C-alpha positions as CSV (number, residue, x, y, z in Angstrom):
1,M,114.8,114.1,87.5
2,R,116.5,114.3,84.1
3,T,116.3,117.0,81.5
4,L,117.4,115.5,78.2
5,I,118.2,116.9,74.7
6,S,116.2,115.1,72.0
7,G,115.4,115.2,68.4
8,L,112.1,115.2,66.5
9,M,111.5,114.2,62.9
10,L,108.4,115.6,61.2
11,I,106.1,113.1,59.5
12,P,105.6,115.2,56.4
13,L,101.9,115.8,56.0
14,A,102.5,116.9,52.4
15,F,103.7,113.3,51.6
16,G,100.5,111.8,52.9
17,A,101.8,110.2,56.1
18,V,98.9,111.7,57.9
19,A,95.3,111.7,56.6
20,A,94.5,114.8,54.7
21,S,92.3,117.5,56.2
22,P,91.5,121.1,55.0
23,D,94.2,122.7,57.2
24,R,97.0,120.5,56.0
25,A,99.3,120.7,53.0
26,D,98.5,119.1,49.6
27,A,101.2,117.3,47.6
28,G,102.6,120.6,46.5
29,G,103.3,121.7,50.0
30,S,100.7,124.5,50.1
31,V,97.4,125.2,51.8
32,A,94.5,127.0,50.2
33,G,94.8,130.7,51.1
34,R,98.4,130.3,52.4
35,A,101.7,131.1,50.7
36,D,103.7,129.3,53.3
37,P,105.7,126.2,52.3
38,L,104.5,124.4,55.4
39,P,101.3,122.7,56.5
40,G,98.9,124.2,59.0
41,S,99.2,121.4,61.5
42,F,102.0,118.9,62.5
43,T,102.6,115.5,63.9
44,W,106.0,114.3,64.9
45,S,107.9,111.1,65.8
46,S,110.8,111.2,68.3
47,S,113.8,109.1,69.2
48,G,114.7,108.3,72.8
49,P,117.3,110.3,74.6
50,L,120.5,110.9,72.8
51,I,122.8,113.0,75.1
52,A,122.9,113.0,78.9
53,P,125.1,115.1,81.3
54,K,128.5,113.7,82.0
55,P,129.6,115.3,85.3
56,D,133.2,115.0,86.6
57,A,134.9,116.0,89.8
58,G,135.2,119.7,88.7
59,H,131.8,119.8,87.0
60,P,129.0,118.4,89.1
61,I,126.5,119.1,86.4
62,V,122.9,117.7,86.5
63,S,121.6,119.1,83.2
64,V,122.6,119.7,79.6
65,K,120.2,122.2,77.8
66,D,119.7,124.6,74.9
67,P,121.6,122.7,72.2
68,T,122.8,124.3,69.0
69,V,123.8,121.8,66.3
70,F,125.7,122.0,63.0
71,R,127.7,119.7,60.7
72,Y,131.4,120.5,60.2
73,D,134.2,118.3,58.8
74,N,131.8,115.4,58.5
75,R,130.8,115.4,62.1
76,R,127.9,116.7,64.1
77,H,128.9,119.3,66.7
78,I,126.7,120.4,69.6
79,Y,127.3,123.2,72.0
80,M,125.0,123.3,75.0
81,T,124.3,124.9,78.3
82,T,125.3,123.0,81.5
83,A,123.6,123.5,84.9
84,A,124.5,122.4,88.4
85,T,122.4,122.3,91.5
86,S,124.8,124.9,92.9
87,G,123.3,127.4,90.4
88,R,126.4,127.4,88.2
89,W,125.7,127.7,84.5
90,S,128.3,127.2,81.7
91,L,128.7,125.6,78.3
92,A,129.9,122.2,77.0
93,H,130.7,120.8,73.5
94,T,130.4,117.3,72.1
95,S,130.9,115.8,68.6
96,F,130.3,112.6,66.8
97,A,130.1,111.2,63.2
98,D,126.6,109.7,63.6
99,W,123.7,110.1,66.0
100,S,124.2,106.5,67.2
101,Q,127.5,107.7,68.7
102,A,126.0,110.7,70.5
103,A,125.5,109.0,73.9
104,A,129.1,107.8,74.2
105,A,130.7,110.9,72.8
106,P,132.9,112.8,75.3
107,Q,131.9,116.2,76.5
108,T,134.3,119.1,76.9
109,F,133.5,121.9,79.3
110,L,134.2,125.4,78.0
111,D,135.3,126.8,81.4
112,T,138.6,125.1,80.6
113,N,139.0,127.7,77.8
114,P,140.8,130.6,79.6
115,D,139.0,133.1,77.4
116,I,135.6,131.8,78.5
117,G,136.6,131.0,82.1
118,N,134.5,130.4,85.1
119,R,131.7,132.8,84.3
120,Y,127.9,132.6,83.7
121,V,127.4,131.8,80.0
122,A,124.4,130.0,78.5
123,A,122.0,129.4,75.6
124,P,124.5,129.1,72.7
125,Q,123.8,129.5,69.0
126,V,126.6,128.8,66.5
127,F,126.7,129.7,62.8
128,Y,129.3,130.6,60.2
129,F,129.2,134.3,59.1
130,A,130.3,133.9,55.5
131,P,131.0,137.6,54.8
132,Q,133.8,137.5,57.4
133,K,134.7,133.8,57.0
134,K,134.4,133.5,60.7
135,W,132.3,131.4,63.1
136,Y,130.1,133.1,65.7
137,M,128.6,131.8,68.9
138,V,125.8,134.1,70.1
139,H,125.1,133.5,73.8
140,Q,124.0,135.2,77.0
141,T,126.4,136.3,79.8
142,G,123.6,138.3,81.3
143,P,123.3,140.7,78.3
144,P,123.4,139.4,74.7
145,S,127.0,138.5,73.8
146,F,129.1,136.6,71.3
147,S,132.4,134.8,70.8
148,T,134.2,133.9,67.6
149,T,136.6,131.2,66.3
150,N,138.1,129.9,63.1
151,D,137.7,126.3,64.2
152,P,134.3,125.5,65.8
153,A,135.5,121.9,66.4
154,D,137.9,123.2,69.0
155,P,136.0,124.4,72.1
156,G,139.2,125.9,73.4
157,S,139.5,128.3,70.5
158,W,136.5,130.5,71.2
159,S,137.3,134.2,72.0
160,A,136.3,136.0,75.2
161,P,132.6,137.1,75.1
162,R,131.8,140.6,74.0
163,N,128.5,142.3,74.4
164,L,126.3,143.0,71.4
165,F,124.8,146.2,72.9
166,D,126.4,149.0,74.9
167,T,123.2,149.4,76.9
168,E,119.8,147.7,77.1
169,P,117.3,149.2,74.6
170,P,114.7,151.3,76.4
171,I,111.8,149.3,75.0
172,V,113.2,146.2,76.7
173,T,113.6,148.0,80.0
174,E,110.1,149.3,79.9
175,N,108.5,145.9,79.1
176,K,110.6,143.1,80.5
177,G,109.0,143.2,83.9
178,P,110.7,141.2,86.7
179,G,112.7,139.1,84.3
180,G,115.3,140.0,81.6
181,R,115.9,139.6,78.0
182,L,117.2,136.1,77.2
183,D,117.8,133.3,74.5
184,F,119.3,135.5,71.8
185,W,119.1,134.3,68.2
186,G,120.9,135.8,65.2
187,I,119.9,135.4,61.5
188,C,120.7,137.4,58.4
189,D,119.3,138.0,54.9
190,D,121.3,139.5,52.0
191,T,121.5,143.0,53.5
192,D,120.7,142.9,57.2
193,C,121.3,140.9,60.4
194,Y,118.6,140.5,63.0
195,L,118.7,139.5,66.7
196,F,115.6,138.0,68.2
197,S,115.1,137.5,71.9
198,S,112.5,136.7,74.6
199,D,111.9,138.2,78.0
200,G,109.9,135.6,79.9
201,N,107.2,138.3,80.2
202,G,105.1,137.8,77.1
203,H,107.3,139.7,74.5
204,Q,109.3,138.8,71.5
205,Y,111.9,141.4,70.4
206,R,113.8,142.0,67.2
207,S,116.8,144.3,66.7
208,R,118.6,145.0,63.4
209,T,122.0,145.9,62.0
210,T,123.5,145.6,58.5
211,V,125.5,142.7,57.3
212,A,128.4,145.2,56.8
213,E,128.2,146.3,60.4
214,F,127.7,142.9,62.1
215,P,128.2,142.2,65.0
216,N,128.1,145.9,65.8
217,G,125.4,148.5,65.3
218,F,122.3,146.7,66.5
219,R,119.4,149.1,66.7
220,D,115.7,149.6,65.9
221,T,114.7,147.2,68.7
222,A,110.9,146.5,68.5
223,I,108.4,144.1,70.0
224,V,107.2,141.8,67.2
225,L,105.0,139.5,69.2
226,S,103.2,140.1,72.5
227,E,100.8,138.2,74.8
228,P,99.0,139.2,78.0
229,N,99.8,135.8,79.5
230,R,103.6,135.8,79.8
231,F,103.8,132.0,79.6
232,D,102.4,132.1,76.1
233,L,105.6,133.7,74.8
234,F,108.1,132.5,77.3
235,E,111.6,131.8,75.9
236,G,113.7,129.7,73.6
237,S,112.9,131.3,70.3
238,N,114.3,130.2,66.9
239,V,114.0,131.8,63.4
240,Y,114.8,130.0,60.1
241,R,114.7,130.6,56.4
242,L,112.4,128.0,54.7
243,G,114.5,126.8,51.7
244,S,114.3,129.2,48.8
245,S,110.7,130.2,49.4
246,G,111.4,133.6,50.8
247,T,109.4,132.7,53.9
248,Y,110.7,132.6,57.4
249,L,109.6,130.5,60.4
250,M,109.7,131.6,64.0
251,L,109.3,129.2,67.0
252,V,108.8,130.3,70.6
253,E,108.6,128.1,73.6
254,A,105.5,128.4,75.7
255,M,104.0,126.6,78.7
256,A,100.6,125.0,78.5
257,T,98.8,127.0,81.2
258,G,95.4,125.8,79.9
259,S,96.1,122.2,80.8
260,D,99.3,120.5,82.1
261,W,101.8,123.3,82.2
262,R,104.1,121.3,80.0
263,R,106.5,123.1,77.6
264,Y,105.7,123.2,73.9
265,F,106.4,125.3,70.8
266,R,104.2,127.8,68.9
267,A,105.0,128.9,65.3
268,W,104.6,131.9,63.1
269,T,105.8,132.7,59.5
270,A,106.7,136.0,57.8
271,D,107.5,137.1,54.3
272,S,110.8,138.6,55.4
273,L,112.8,139.0,58.6
274,G,111.6,142.6,59.0
275,A,107.9,141.8,58.3
276,A,105.0,141.1,60.5
277,W,104.6,137.5,61.8
278,K,101.5,135.5,60.9
279,P,100.2,132.6,63.0
280,L,101.0,129.1,61.6
281,A,100.5,126.6,64.5
282,E,100.4,128.7,67.7
283,T,97.7,127.3,70.0
284,E,97.7,124.6,72.6
285,A,95.2,122.7,70.4
286,N,97.2,123.2,67.2
287,P,100.8,123.7,68.3
288,F,104.0,123.3,66.3
289,I,105.4,120.7,68.7
290,R,103.6,119.4,71.8
291,S,103.4,116.1,73.6
292,T,99.9,115.5,72.3
293,H,101.3,115.6,68.7
294,V,104.4,113.4,69.3
295,T,104.8,109.7,69.1
296,F,107.9,107.6,70.0
297,G,109.4,104.6,68.2
298,P,108.0,101.1,68.7
299,G,108.6,99.9,72.2
300,Q,109.9,103.3,73.3
301,P,108.3,104.9,76.3
302,A,107.2,108.6,76.1
303,W,110.3,109.6,78.0
304,T,109.3,113.3,78.0
305,T,106.2,115.4,77.8
306,D,108.1,118.7,77.7
307,F,109.5,119.9,74.4
308,S,111.9,122.8,75.1
309,H,114.7,125.0,73.9
310,G,116.6,123.4,71.0
311,E,117.4,123.9,67.3
312,M,116.4,122.7,63.8
313,I,118.8,120.6,61.8
314,R,120.0,123.1,59.2
315,D,120.8,122.5,55.5
316,G,124.0,124.5,55.9
317,V,125.9,126.3,58.5
318,D,125.8,130.0,57.4
319,Q,124.1,133.1,58.8
320,T,120.9,132.5,56.7
321,L,119.9,129.5,58.9
322,T,118.2,127.7,56.1
323,I,116.2,124.6,56.7
324,N,114.4,122.2,54.4
325,P,110.6,122.6,54.8
326,C,110.0,119.1,53.5
327,R,112.2,117.5,56.1
328,L,112.0,119.1,59.5
329,Q,114.1,117.7,62.3
330,Y,114.4,119.3,65.6
331,L,117.0,118.7,68.4
332,Y,115.2,119.5,71.6
333,Q,115.4,119.5,75.4
334,G,113.1,117.1,77.3
335,M,112.5,116.1,80.8
336,D,111.3,112.9,82.6
337,P,107.5,113.5,83.2
338,A,107.8,111.9,86.6
339,S,110.4,114.4,87.8
340,S,109.7,117.3,90.1
341,G,111.5,120.4,91.4
342,D,113.3,123.2,89.8
343,Y,113.1,122.8,86.0
344,Y,116.3,124.8,85.4
345,N,118.4,122.7,87.7
346,S,117.0,119.3,86.6
347,P,119.5,116.6,85.6
348,G,119.4,116.2,81.8
349,G,120.4,114.7,78.4
350,S,119.4,114.3,74.6
351,A,117.6,112.4,71.7
352,C,116.7,112.5,68.0
């Protein structure tokens, strides 16, 4: 069983690659009654696997998961979670000039960094925080945490993890159920920074601090989305700014409980990071990304029917997490549909 990281490229409906229908964008990228710079439905094309786990004697990993991707010094850099059947979770880094080199690129395990060490750490998100001229990696070490560096190309340069909260917010404790808050995601506007997270129990949380205080001072934790079926808001959330439109996009990973239990993404938009989230493509029938809406290249088998925790290819690297709404590309985690067993300890790799 292999869990692979992969990429998706949107067939832009606004450009006429898919036959027009009333819920889809016109040539201007708008839909009647909507202010969003995105269509109301999506179809995607995907590459085959790009990155697979590369175990060694000291790292008997079977999966690479949860990729964060950015461009720095004319190279793609990916930090990702690694998992072993022993239950050990850590991070790895890989880098390459072109996607065609991704499969052959070496992988460096971050437990060789003495400041990271042999600890539980997972679900990385990397961005450049321009006000401090410093790179941040938001991750989970149990609680939400972060590391910093001045050189994200050097996996040995990240600082020891520090917690983003002194204690768990009461609203999380009261609502998380048997699980725990996970998959933390930071994003900022001109004045404030926000931390989004899931709990595997049907809730999406948002906390806030100011740009001046970041990474300290997170407060005002609130539930911004909620579902009675916990699998409908499960994990792996992302939030992005859509170009210069003033609109934001939120993705949350779900499981298709109404049919095949495969993983897929739902989507919402908001007029600001502090505003209410409005449905965009958030049902099994009309998802943001789902196997029923993805095709693979000529001669390529559908190597996965799960589309799981990943990251959009961003226009830049800073804390605004800006993406181009006219060219959506998503680096995702997939899994061989013939596999069975524990999803979290499945062998894995990547594609775009």
